[in-house]
PDB file of N, CA, C and O in Angstrom:
ATOM      1  N   MET A   1    -254.801 -68.927-220.553  1.00  0.00           N
ATOM      2  CA  MET A   1    -253.755 -68.868-219.546  1.00  0.00           C
ATOM      3  C   MET A   1    -252.496 -68.285-220.192  1.00  0.00           C
ATOM      4  O   MET A   1    -252.049 -68.762-221.235  1.00  0.00           O
ATOM      5  N   ASN A   2    -251.947 -67.283-219.585  1.00  0.00           N
ATOM      6  CA  ASN A   2    -250.769 -66.609-220.114  1.00  0.00           C
ATOM      7  C   ASN A   2    -249.548 -67.030-219.303  1.00  0.00           C
ATOM      8  O   ASN A   2    -249.189 -66.379-218.322  1.00  0.00           O
ATOM      9  N   GLN A   3    -248.923 -68.111-219.714  1.00  0.00           N
ATOM     10  CA  GLN A   3    -247.766 -68.616-218.983  1.00  0.00           C
ATOM     11  C   GLN A   3    -246.492 -67.974-219.515  1.00  0.00           C
ATOM     12  O   GLN A   3    -246.394 -67.638-220.695  1.00  0.00           O
ATOM     13  N   LEU A   4    -245.520 -67.811-218.622  1.00  0.00           N
ATOM     14  CA  LEU A   4    -244.283 -67.123-218.986  1.00  0.00           C
ATOM     15  C   LEU A   4    -243.529 -67.811-220.107  1.00  0.00           C
ATOM     16  O   LEU A   4    -243.054 -67.145-221.027  1.00  0.00           O
ATOM     17  N   TYR A   5    -243.409 -69.135-220.049  1.00  0.00           N
ATOM     18  CA  TYR A   5    -242.580 -69.818-221.035  1.00  0.00           C
ATOM     19  C   TYR A   5    -243.186 -69.779-222.424  1.00  0.00           C
ATOM     20  O   TYR A   5    -242.474 -69.997-223.404  1.00  0.00           O
ATOM     21  N   GLN A   6    -244.472 -69.511-222.538  1.00  0.00           N
ATOM     22  CA  GLN A   6    -245.101 -69.480-223.853  1.00  0.00           C
ATOM     23  C   GLN A   6    -244.634 -68.288-224.676  1.00  0.00           C
ATOM     24  O   GLN A   6    -244.623 -68.359-225.905  1.00  0.00           O
ATOM     25  N   LYS A   7    -244.259 -67.222-224.042  1.00  0.00           N
ATOM     26  CA  LYS A   7    -243.823 -66.035-224.767  1.00  0.00           C
ATOM     27  C   LYS A   7    -242.319 -65.807-224.676  1.00  0.00           C
ATOM     28  O   LYS A   7    -241.816 -64.795-225.164  1.00  0.00           O
ATOM     29  N   GLY A   8    -241.613 -66.720-224.069  1.00  0.00           N
ATOM     30  CA  GLY A   8    -240.168 -66.581-223.958  1.00  0.00           C
ATOM     31  C   GLY A   8    -239.728 -65.547-222.934  1.00  0.00           C
ATOM     32  O   GLY A   8    -238.571 -65.126-222.938  1.00  0.00           O
ATOM     33  N   MET A   9    -240.624 -65.139-222.069  1.00  0.00           N
ATOM     34  CA  MET A   9    -240.292 -64.094-221.099  1.00  0.00           C
ATOM     35  C   MET A   9    -239.260 -64.556-220.069  1.00  0.00           C
ATOM     36  O   MET A   9    -238.471 -63.746-219.581  1.00  0.00           O
ATOM     37  N   THR A  10    -239.258 -65.817-219.741  1.00  0.00           N
ATOM     38  CA  THR A  10    -238.294 -66.313-218.759  1.00  0.00           C
ATOM     39  C   THR A  10    -236.875 -66.158-219.286  1.00  0.00           C
ATOM     40  O   THR A  10    -235.988 -65.696-218.568  1.00  0.00           O
ATOM     41  N   ILE A  11    -236.661 -66.542-220.530  1.00  0.00           N
ATOM     42  CA  ILE A  11    -235.329 -66.443-221.124  1.00  0.00           C
ATOM     43  C   ILE A  11    -234.939 -64.980-221.309  1.00  0.00           C
ATOM     44  O   ILE A  11    -233.786 -64.613-221.082  1.00  0.00           O
ATOM     45  N   LYS A  12    -235.887 -64.146-221.717  1.00  0.00           N
ATOM     46  CA  LYS A  12    -235.591 -62.715-221.858  1.00  0.00           C
ATOM     47  C   LYS A  12    -235.236 -62.099-220.510  1.00  0.00           C
ATOM     48  O   LYS A  12    -234.329 -61.272-220.418  1.00  0.00           O
ATOM     49  N   SER A  13    -235.948 -62.500-219.474  1.00  0.00           N
ATOM     50  CA  SER A  13    -235.662 -61.977-218.128  1.00  0.00           C
ATOM     51  C   SER A  13    -234.278 -62.402-217.659  1.00  0.00           C
ATOM     52  O   SER A  13    -233.556 -61.611-217.052  1.00  0.00           O
ATOM     53  N   LEU A  14    -233.907 -63.646-217.937  1.00  0.00           N
ATOM     54  CA  LEU A  14    -232.566 -64.112-217.581  1.00  0.00           C
ATOM     55  C   LEU A  14    -231.500 -63.343-218.356  1.00  0.00           C
ATOM     56  O   LEU A  14    -230.457 -62.994-217.803  1.00  0.00           O
ATOM     57  N   ARG A  15    -231.760 -63.083-219.625  1.00  0.00           N
ATOM     58  CA  ARG A  15    -230.813 -62.334-220.453  1.00  0.00           C
ATOM     59  C   ARG A  15    -230.595 -60.933-219.878  1.00  0.00           C
ATOM     60  O   ARG A  15    -229.460 -60.466-219.787  1.00  0.00           O
ATOM     61  N   VAL A  16    -231.672 -60.273-219.494  1.00  0.00           N
ATOM     62  CA  VAL A  16    -231.576 -58.932-218.904  1.00  0.00           C
ATOM     63  C   VAL A  16    -230.827 -58.990-217.573  1.00  0.00           C
ATOM     64  O   VAL A  16    -230.026 -58.105-217.271  1.00  0.00           O
ATOM     65  N   TYR A  17    -231.085 -60.020-216.784  1.00  0.00           N
ATOM     66  CA  TYR A  17    -230.432 -60.160-215.483  1.00  0.00           C
ATOM     67  C   TYR A  17    -228.915 -60.312-215.629  1.00  0.00           C
ATOM     68  O   TYR A  17    -228.156 -59.717-214.864  1.00  0.00           O
ATOM     69  N   PHE A  18    -228.472 -61.108-216.612  1.00  0.00           N
ATOM     70  CA  PHE A  18    -227.043 -61.364-216.796  1.00  0.00           C
ATOM     71  C   PHE A  18    -226.354 -60.324-217.675  1.00  0.00           C
ATOM     72  O   PHE A  18    -225.132 -60.360-217.817  1.00  0.00           O
ATOM     73  N   GLU A  19    -227.097 -59.410-218.262  1.00  0.00           N
ATOM     74  CA  GLU A  19    -226.537 -58.419-219.188  1.00  0.00           C
ATOM     75  C   GLU A  19    -225.364 -57.621-218.611  1.00  0.00           C
ATOM     76  O   GLU A  19    -224.407 -57.387-219.348  1.00  0.00           O
ATOM     77  N   PRO A  20    -225.370 -57.188-217.344  1.00  0.00           N
ATOM     78  CA  PRO A  20    -224.220 -56.435-216.818  1.00  0.00           C
ATOM     79  C   PRO A  20    -222.902 -57.219-216.864  1.00  0.00           C
ATOM     80  O   PRO A  20    -221.832 -56.618-216.956  1.00  0.00           O
ATOM     81  N   TYR A  21    -222.972 -58.531-216.802  1.00  0.00           N
ATOM     82  CA  TYR A  21    -221.758 -59.347-216.864  1.00  0.00           C
ATOM     83  C   TYR A  21    -221.167 -59.388-218.270  1.00  0.00           C
ATOM     84  O   TYR A  21    -220.003 -59.749-218.443  1.00  0.00           O
ATOM     85  N   PHE A  22    -221.958 -59.022-219.273  1.00  0.00           N
ATOM     86  CA  PHE A  22    -221.511 -59.099-220.660  1.00  0.00           C
ATOM     87  C   PHE A  22    -220.908 -57.793-221.168  1.00  0.00           C
ATOM     88  O   PHE A  22    -220.556 -57.697-222.344  1.00  0.00           O
ATOM     89  N   ALA A  23    -220.783 -56.799-220.314  1.00  0.00           N
ATOM     90  CA  ALA A  23    -220.244 -55.500-220.727  1.00  0.00           C
ATOM     91  C   ALA A  23    -218.816 -55.667-221.243  1.00  0.00           C
ATOM     92  O   ALA A  23    -217.987 -56.316-220.606  1.00  0.00           O
ATOM     93  N   GLY A  24    -218.547 -55.085-222.384  1.00  0.00           N
ATOM     94  CA  GLY A  24    -217.216 -55.144-222.966  1.00  0.00           C
ATOM     95  C   GLY A  24    -216.936 -56.393-223.783  1.00  0.00           C
ATOM     96  O   GLY A  24    -215.821 -56.570-224.273  1.00  0.00           O
ATOM     97  N   MET A  25    -217.918 -57.254-223.937  1.00  0.00           N
ATOM     98  CA  MET A  25    -217.734 -58.482-224.727  1.00  0.00           C
ATOM     99  C   MET A  25    -218.374 -58.296-226.098  1.00  0.00           C
ATOM    100  O   MET A  25    -219.301 -57.502-226.262  1.00  0.00           O
ATOM    101  N   THR A  26    -217.876 -59.027-227.062  1.00  0.00           N
ATOM    102  CA  THR A  26    -218.517 -59.014-228.368  1.00  0.00           C
ATOM    103  C   THR A  26    -219.833 -59.777-228.275  1.00  0.00           C
ATOM    104  O   THR A  26    -220.039 -60.565-227.352  1.00  0.00           O
ATOM    105  N   ARG A  27    -220.710 -59.540-229.222  1.00  0.00           N
ATOM    106  CA  ARG A  27    -222.015 -60.199-229.198  1.00  0.00           C
ATOM    107  C   ARG A  27    -221.902 -61.727-229.271  1.00  0.00           C
ATOM    108  O   ARG A  27    -222.596 -62.408-228.515  1.00  0.00           O
ATOM    109  N   PRO A  28    -221.058 -62.299-230.148  1.00  0.00           N
ATOM    110  CA  PRO A  28    -220.949 -63.766-230.161  1.00  0.00           C
ATOM    111  C   PRO A  28    -220.441 -64.341-228.837  1.00  0.00           C
ATOM    112  O   PRO A  28    -220.910 -65.389-228.393  1.00  0.00           O
ATOM    113  N   THR A  29    -219.489 -63.659-228.213  1.00  0.00           N
ATOM    114  CA  THR A  29    -218.977 -64.120-226.921  1.00  0.00           C
ATOM    115  C   THR A  29    -220.061 -64.044-225.859  1.00  0.00           C
ATOM    116  O   THR A  29    -220.237 -64.981-225.079  1.00  0.00           O
ATOM    117  N   ALA A  30    -220.783 -62.942-225.825  1.00  0.00           N
ATOM    118  CA  ALA A  30    -221.873 -62.790-224.852  1.00  0.00           C
ATOM    119  C   ALA A  30    -222.948 -63.850-225.068  1.00  0.00           C
ATOM    120  O   ALA A  30    -223.489 -64.394-224.105  1.00  0.00           O
ATOM    121  N   ASN A  31    -223.256 -64.144-226.325  1.00  0.00           N
ATOM    122  CA  ASN A  31    -224.257 -65.177-226.610  1.00  0.00           C
ATOM    123  C   ASN A  31    -223.800 -66.544-226.127  1.00  0.00           C
ATOM    124  O   ASN A  31    -224.582 -67.291-225.538  1.00  0.00           O
ATOM    125  N   LYS A  32    -222.544 -66.875-226.370  1.00  0.00           N
ATOM    126  CA  LYS A  32    -222.027 -68.176-225.918  1.00  0.00           C
ATOM    127  C   LYS A  32    -222.045 -68.283-224.400  1.00  0.00           C
ATOM    128  O   LYS A  32    -222.414 -69.319-223.848  1.00  0.00           O
ATOM    129  N   ILE A  33    -221.649 -67.217-223.736  1.00  0.00           N
ATOM    130  CA  ILE A  33    -221.666 -67.240-222.271  1.00  0.00           C
ATOM    131  C   ILE A  33    -223.098 -67.364-221.762  1.00  0.00           C
ATOM    132  O   ILE A  33    -223.357 -68.096-220.807  1.00  0.00           O
ATOM    133  N   PHE A  34    -224.027 -66.652-222.393  1.00  0.00           N
ATOM    134  CA  PHE A  34    -225.424 -66.764-221.978  1.00  0.00           C
ATOM    135  C   PHE A  34    -225.952 -68.178-222.201  1.00  0.00           C
ATOM    136  O   PHE A  34    -226.634 -68.727-221.335  1.00  0.00           O
ATOM    137  N   PHE A  35    -225.646 -68.768-223.344  1.00  0.00           N
ATOM    138  CA  PHE A  35    -226.072 -70.150-223.598  1.00  0.00           C
ATOM    139  C   PHE A  35    -225.461 -71.102-222.579  1.00  0.00           C
ATOM    140  O   PHE A  35    -226.119 -72.033-222.115  1.00  0.00           O
ATOM    141  N   PHE A  36    -224.200 -70.864-222.235  1.00  0.00           N
ATOM    142  CA  PHE A  36    -223.524 -71.704-221.247  1.00  0.00           C
ATOM    143  C   PHE A  36    -224.214 -71.590-219.886  1.00  0.00           C
ATOM    144  O   PHE A  36    -224.445 -72.599-219.220  1.00  0.00           O
ATOM    145  N   LEU A  37    -224.540 -70.370-219.475  1.00  0.00           N
ATOM    146  CA  LEU A  37    -225.245 -70.164-218.207  1.00  0.00           C
ATOM    147  C   LEU A  37    -226.644 -70.769-218.244  1.00  0.00           C
ATOM    148  O   LEU A  37    -227.103 -71.341-217.256  1.00  0.00           O
ATOM    149  N   LEU A  38    -227.315 -70.644-219.376  1.00  0.00           N
ATOM    150  CA  LEU A  38    -228.635 -71.243-219.533  1.00  0.00           C
ATOM    151  C   LEU A  38    -228.556 -72.766-219.427  1.00  0.00           C
ATOM    152  O   LEU A  38    -229.441 -73.399-218.853  1.00  0.00           O
ATOM    153  N   ALA A  39    -227.499 -73.345-219.981  1.00  0.00           N
ATOM    154  CA  ALA A  39    -227.298 -74.794-219.874  1.00  0.00           C
ATOM    155  C   ALA A  39    -227.078 -75.207-218.425  1.00  0.00           C
ATOM    156  O   ALA A  39    -227.621 -76.216-217.976  1.00  0.00           O
ATOM    157  N   ILE A  40    -226.287 -74.433-217.696  1.00  0.00           N
ATOM    158  CA  ILE A  40    -226.031 -74.743-216.282  1.00  0.00           C
ATOM    159  C   ILE A  40    -227.331 -74.687-215.486  1.00  0.00           C
ATOM    160  O   ILE A  40    -227.601 -75.565-214.667  1.00  0.00           O
ATOM    161  N   ILE A  41    -228.128 -73.660-215.728  1.00  0.00           N
ATOM    162  CA  ILE A  41    -229.400 -73.529-215.015  1.00  0.00           C
ATOM    163  C   ILE A  41    -230.344 -74.669-215.394  1.00  0.00           C
ATOM    164  O   ILE A  41    -230.997 -75.251-214.528  1.00  0.00           O
ATOM    165  N   SER A  42    -230.413 -74.983-216.673  1.00  0.00           N
ATOM    166  CA  SER A  42    -231.329 -76.026-217.138  1.00  0.00           C
ATOM    167  C   SER A  42    -230.933 -77.413-216.660  1.00  0.00           C
ATOM    168  O   SER A  42    -231.788 -78.224-216.303  1.00  0.00           O
ATOM    169  N   MET A  43    -229.631 -77.679-216.653  1.00  0.00           N
ATOM    170  CA  MET A  43    -229.157 -79.007-216.251  1.00  0.00           C
ATOM    171  C   MET A  43    -228.887 -79.077-214.750  1.00  0.00           C
ATOM    172  O   MET A  43    -228.498 -80.126-214.237  1.00  0.00           O
ATOM    173  N   GLN A  44    -229.091 -77.978-214.055  1.00  0.00           N
ATOM    174  CA  GLN A  44    -228.955 -77.874-212.603  1.00  0.00           C
ATOM    175  C   GLN A  44    -227.546 -78.178-212.108  1.00  0.00           C
ATOM    176  O   GLN A  44    -227.366 -78.828-211.077  1.00  0.00           O
ATOM    177  N   GLY A  45    -226.559 -77.707-212.843  1.00  0.00           N
ATOM    178  CA  GLY A  45    -225.182 -77.849-212.400  1.00  0.00           C
ATOM    179  C   GLY A  45    -224.245 -78.137-213.552  1.00  0.00           C
ATOM    180  O   GLY A  45    -224.656 -78.274-214.704  1.00  0.00           O
ATOM    181  N   ILE A  46    -222.968 -78.226-213.203  1.00  0.00           N
ATOM    182  CA  ILE A  46    -221.942 -78.499-214.205  1.00  0.00           C
ATOM    183  C   ILE A  46    -221.338 -79.862-213.911  1.00  0.00           C
ATOM    184  O   ILE A  46    -220.580 -80.019-212.954  1.00  0.00           O
ATOM    185  N   GLN A  47    -221.669 -80.832-214.724  1.00  0.00           N
ATOM    186  CA  GLN A  47    -221.011 -82.131-214.603  1.00  0.00           C
ATOM    187  C   GLN A  47    -219.700 -82.079-215.383  1.00  0.00           C
ATOM    188  O   GLN A  47    -218.650 -82.483-214.883  1.00  0.00           O
ATOM    189  N   SER A  48    -219.776 -81.582-216.601  1.00  0.00           N
ATOM    190  CA  SER A  48    -218.609 -81.310-217.428  1.00  0.00           C
ATOM    191  C   SER A  48    -219.065 -80.452-218.603  1.00  0.00           C
ATOM    192  O   SER A  48    -220.258 -80.373-218.895  1.00  0.00           O
ATOM    193  N   VAL A  49    -218.125 -79.819-219.265  1.00  0.00           N
ATOM    194  CA  VAL A  49    -218.460 -79.005-220.426  1.00  0.00           C
ATOM    195  C   VAL A  49    -219.002 -79.899-221.531  1.00  0.00           C
ATOM    196  O   VAL A  49    -219.958 -79.535-222.217  1.00  0.00           O
ATOM    197  N   ARG A  50    -218.400 -81.058-221.703  1.00  0.00           N
ATOM    198  CA  ARG A  50    -218.863 -81.998-222.730  1.00  0.00           C
ATOM    199  C   ARG A  50    -220.303 -82.436-222.469  1.00  0.00           C
ATOM    200  O   ARG A  50    -221.099 -82.536-223.402  1.00  0.00           O
ATOM    201  N   PHE A  51    -220.639 -82.695-221.209  1.00  0.00           N
ATOM    202  CA  PHE A  51    -222.000 -83.092-220.851  1.00  0.00           C
ATOM    203  C   PHE A  51    -222.988 -81.984-221.194  1.00  0.00           C
ATOM    204  O   PHE A  51    -224.032 -82.249-221.791  1.00  0.00           O
ATOM    205  N   LEU A  52    -222.665 -80.728-220.817  1.00  0.00           N
ATOM    206  CA  LEU A  52    -223.542 -79.601-221.140  1.00  0.00           C
ATOM    207  C   LEU A  52    -223.692 -79.433-222.646  1.00  0.00           C
ATOM    208  O   LEU A  52    -224.777 -79.135-223.144  1.00  0.00           O
ATOM    209  N   TYR A  53    -222.585 -79.629-223.368  1.00  0.00           N
ATOM    210  CA  TYR A  53    -222.636 -79.485-224.819  1.00  0.00           C
ATOM    211  C   TYR A  53    -223.488 -80.589-225.447  1.00  0.00           C
ATOM    212  O   TYR A  53    -224.335 -80.317-226.298  1.00  0.00           O
ATOM    213  N   THR A  54    -223.262 -81.822-225.030  1.00  0.00           N
ATOM    214  CA  THR A  54    -223.970 -82.956-225.628  1.00  0.00           C
ATOM    215  C   THR A  54    -225.474 -82.879-225.406  1.00  0.00           C
ATOM    216  O   THR A  54    -226.250 -83.132-226.328  1.00  0.00           O
ATOM    217  N   TRP A  55    -225.885 -82.536-224.209  1.00  0.00           N
ATOM    218  CA  TRP A  55    -227.300 -82.608-223.862  1.00  0.00           C
ATOM    219  C   TRP A  55    -228.051 -81.288-223.982  1.00  0.00           C
ATOM    220  O   TRP A  55    -229.279 -81.274-223.887  1.00  0.00           O
ATOM    221  N   PHE A  56    -227.351 -80.187-224.187  1.00  0.00           N
ATOM    222  CA  PHE A  56    -228.064 -78.909-224.254  1.00  0.00           C
ATOM    223  C   PHE A  56    -227.529 -77.982-225.347  1.00  0.00           C
ATOM    224  O   PHE A  56    -228.269 -77.584-226.246  1.00  0.00           O
ATOM    225  N   LEU A  57    -226.252 -77.643-225.265  1.00  0.00           N
ATOM    226  CA  LEU A  57    -225.710 -76.573-226.102  1.00  0.00           C
ATOM    227  C   LEU A  57    -225.766 -76.867-227.597  1.00  0.00           C
ATOM    228  O   LEU A  57    -226.074 -75.967-228.379  1.00  0.00           O
ATOM    229  N   LYS A  58    -225.482 -78.078-228.013  1.00  0.00           N
ATOM    230  CA  LYS A  58    -225.461 -78.348-229.452  1.00  0.00           C
ATOM    231  C   LYS A  58    -226.855 -78.322-230.064  1.00  0.00           C
ATOM    232  O   LYS A  58    -227.003 -78.263-231.284  1.00  0.00           O
ATOM    233  N   ARG A  59    -227.872 -78.367-229.218  1.00  0.00           N
ATOM    234  CA  ARG A  59    -229.244 -78.293-229.710  1.00  0.00           C
ATOM    235  C   ARG A  59    -229.724 -76.855-229.908  1.00  0.00           C
ATOM    236  O   ARG A  59    -230.697 -76.625-230.627  1.00  0.00           O
ATOM    237  N   ILE A  60    -229.056 -75.887-229.280  1.00  0.00           N
ATOM    238  CA  ILE A  60    -229.505 -74.494-229.406  1.00  0.00           C
ATOM    239  C   ILE A  60    -228.481 -73.582-230.079  1.00  0.00           C
ATOM    240  O   ILE A  60    -228.793 -72.433-230.389  1.00  0.00           O
ATOM    241  N   ASP A  61    -227.265 -74.077-230.310  1.00  0.00           N
ATOM    242  CA  ASP A  61    -226.213 -73.240-230.880  1.00  0.00           C
ATOM    243  C   ASP A  61    -225.449 -74.035-231.928  1.00  0.00           C
ATOM    244  O   ASP A  61    -225.295 -75.251-231.811  1.00  0.00           O
ATOM    245  N   THR A  62    -224.973 -73.339-232.953  1.00  0.00           N
ATOM    246  CA  THR A  62    -224.230 -74.007-234.019  1.00  0.00           C
ATOM    247  C   THR A  62    -222.734 -74.100-233.726  1.00  0.00           C
ATOM    248  O   THR A  62    -221.998 -74.732-234.483  1.00  0.00           O
ATOM    249  N   SER A  63    -222.278 -73.484-232.645  1.00  0.00           N
ATOM    250  CA  SER A  63    -220.854 -73.522-232.286  1.00  0.00           C
ATOM    251  C   SER A  63    -220.453 -74.925-231.855  1.00  0.00           C
ATOM    252  O   SER A  63    -221.268 -75.694-231.346  1.00  0.00           O
ATOM    253  N   GLY A  64    -219.191 -75.238-232.067  1.00  0.00           N
ATOM    254  CA  GLY A  64    -218.677 -76.543-231.688  1.00  0.00           C
ATOM    255  C   GLY A  64    -218.222 -76.593-230.238  1.00  0.00           C
ATOM    256  O   GLY A  64    -218.132 -75.569-229.560  1.00  0.00           O
ATOM    257  N   LEU A  65    -217.941 -77.789-229.784  1.00  0.00           N
ATOM    258  CA  LEU A  65    -217.491 -78.003-228.412  1.00  0.00           C
ATOM    259  C   LEU A  65    -216.193 -77.247-228.137  1.00  0.00           C
ATOM    260  O   LEU A  65    -216.024 -76.669-227.064  1.00  0.00           O
ATOM    261  N   ASN A  66    -215.278 -77.251-229.104  1.00  0.00           N
ATOM    262  CA  ASN A  66    -213.997 -76.566-228.907  1.00  0.00           C
ATOM    263  C   ASN A  66    -214.165 -75.063-228.684  1.00  0.00           C
ATOM    264  O   ASN A  66    -213.358 -74.451-227.985  1.00  0.00           O
ATOM    265  N   SER A  67    -215.195 -74.468-229.264  1.00  0.00           N
ATOM    266  CA  SER A  67    -215.405 -73.029-229.054  1.00  0.00           C
ATOM    267  C   SER A  67    -215.771 -72.734-227.602  1.00  0.00           C
ATOM    268  O   SER A  67    -215.427 -71.674-227.081  1.00  0.00           O
ATOM    269  N   TYR A  68    -216.462 -73.659-226.948  1.00  0.00           N
ATOM    270  CA  TYR A  68    -216.775 -73.469-225.525  1.00  0.00           C
ATOM    271  C   TYR A  68    -215.540 -73.710-224.659  1.00  0.00           C
ATOM    272  O   TYR A  68    -215.330 -73.012-223.667  1.00  0.00           O
ATOM    273  N   TYR A  69    -214.727 -74.693-225.030  1.00  0.00           N
ATOM    274  CA  TYR A  69    -213.465 -74.888-224.308  1.00  0.00           C
ATOM    275  C   TYR A  69    -212.586 -73.642-224.432  1.00  0.00           C
ATOM    276  O   TYR A  69    -211.987 -73.200-223.452  1.00  0.00           O
ATOM    277  N   TYR A  70    -212.512 -73.080-225.636  1.00  0.00           N
ATOM    278  CA  TYR A  70    -211.711 -71.877-225.863  1.00  0.00           C
ATOM    279  C   TYR A  70    -212.255 -70.704-225.049  1.00  0.00           C
ATOM    280  O   TYR A  70    -211.489 -69.956-224.442  1.00  0.00           O
ATOM    281  N   LEU A  71    -213.572 -70.547-225.040  1.00  0.00           N
ATOM    282  CA  LEU A  71    -214.204 -69.473-224.279  1.00  0.00           C
ATOM    283  C   LEU A  71    -213.850 -69.562-222.802  1.00  0.00           C
ATOM    284  O   LEU A  71    -213.539 -68.549-222.174  1.00  0.00           O
ATOM    285  N   LEU A  72    -213.894 -70.754-222.252  1.00  0.00           N
ATOM    286  CA  LEU A  72    -213.567 -70.936-220.837  1.00  0.00           C
ATOM    287  C   LEU A  72    -212.081 -70.746-220.567  1.00  0.00           C
ATOM    288  O   LEU A  72    -211.705 -70.281-219.491  1.00  0.00           O
ATOM    289  N   SER A  73    -211.233 -71.098-221.522  1.00  0.00           N
ATOM    290  CA  SER A  73    -209.790 -70.958-221.320  1.00  0.00           C
ATOM    291  C   SER A  73    -209.339 -69.496-221.364  1.00  0.00           C
ATOM    292  O   SER A  73    -208.279 -69.160-220.837  1.00  0.00           O
ATOM    293  N   GLN A  74    -210.133 -68.634-221.983  1.00  0.00           N
ATOM    294  CA  GLN A  74    -209.770 -67.220-222.091  1.00  0.00           C
ATOM    295  C   GLN A  74    -210.051 -66.432-220.823  1.00  0.00           C
ATOM    296  O   GLN A  74    -209.602 -65.292-220.703  1.00  0.00           O
ATOM    297  N   GLY A  75    -210.770 -66.999-219.889  1.00  0.00           N
ATOM    298  CA  GLY A  75    -211.038 -66.329-218.624  1.00  0.00           C
ATOM    299  C   GLY A  75    -212.065 -65.213-218.703  1.00  0.00           C
ATOM    300  O   GLY A  75    -212.052 -64.303-217.874  1.00  0.00           O
ATOM    301  N   LYS A  76    -212.956 -65.268-219.687  1.00  0.00           N
ATOM    302  CA  LYS A  76    -213.973 -64.224-219.823  1.00  0.00           C
ATOM    303  C   LYS A  76    -215.129 -64.416-218.854  1.00  0.00           C
ATOM    304  O   LYS A  76    -215.896 -63.484-218.611  1.00  0.00           O
ATOM    305  N   ILE A  77    -215.262 -65.612-218.300  1.00  0.00           N
ATOM    306  CA  ILE A  77    -216.313 -65.876-217.318  1.00  0.00           C
ATOM    307  C   ILE A  77    -215.664 -65.850-215.943  1.00  0.00           C
ATOM    308  O   ILE A  77    -214.754 -66.630-215.661  1.00  0.00           O
ATOM    309  N   SER A  78    -216.133 -64.956-215.098  1.00  0.00           N
ATOM    310  CA  SER A  78    -215.551 -64.874-213.759  1.00  0.00           C
ATOM    311  C   SER A  78    -216.083 -66.007-212.887  1.00  0.00           C
ATOM    312  O   SER A  78    -217.205 -66.474-213.078  1.00  0.00           O
ATOM    313  N   ARG A  79    -215.283 -66.433-211.947  1.00  0.00           N
ATOM    314  CA  ARG A  79    -215.701 -67.513-211.050  1.00  0.00           C
ATOM    315  C   ARG A  79    -216.879 -67.109-210.188  1.00  0.00           C
ATOM    316  O   ARG A  79    -217.689 -67.951-209.802  1.00  0.00           O
ATOM    317  N   SER A  80    -216.980 -65.822-209.884  1.00  0.00           N
ATOM    318  CA  SER A  80    -218.102 -65.365-209.052  1.00  0.00           C
ATOM    319  C   SER A  80    -219.434 -65.565-209.768  1.00  0.00           C
ATOM    320  O   SER A  80    -220.462 -65.762-209.121  1.00  0.00           O
ATOM    321  N   LEU A  81    -219.420 -65.517-211.086  1.00  0.00           N
ATOM    322  CA  LEU A  81    -220.636 -65.742-211.855  1.00  0.00           C
ATOM    323  C   LEU A  81    -221.050 -67.208-211.808  1.00  0.00           C
ATOM    324  O   LEU A  81    -222.242 -67.517-211.811  1.00  0.00           O
ATOM    325  N   LEU A  82    -220.079 -68.105-211.764  1.00  0.00           N
ATOM    326  CA  LEU A  82    -220.377 -69.538-211.768  1.00  0.00           C
ATOM    327  C   LEU A  82    -220.675 -70.089-210.385  1.00  0.00           C
ATOM    328  O   LEU A  82    -221.310 -71.137-210.269  1.00  0.00           O
ATOM    329  N   ASN A  83    -220.238 -69.418-209.345  1.00  0.00           N
ATOM    330  CA  ASN A  83    -220.460 -69.923-207.974  1.00  0.00           C
ATOM    331  C   ASN A  83    -221.806 -69.549-207.444  1.00  0.00           C
ATOM    332  O   ASN A  83    -222.143 -69.897-206.312  1.00  0.00           O
TER     333      ASN A  83
END
């Protein structure tokens, strides 16, 4: 059985889908935003940034919680992407 999650195709497909939103961003910024979006999709919503970090982000990324707060404070993620 060739399931999508076994080869990572689901995550690659999501990365390709969100790639136009990352235009003009540095690679680390784009990666953090992608991880943040992946956390929102996986946790089925945003309870808080701390909640997403505690239960998802710190397990897949070495960045600290403050780096995600800083990323959100810079306005690099448009509200249309989150809605």
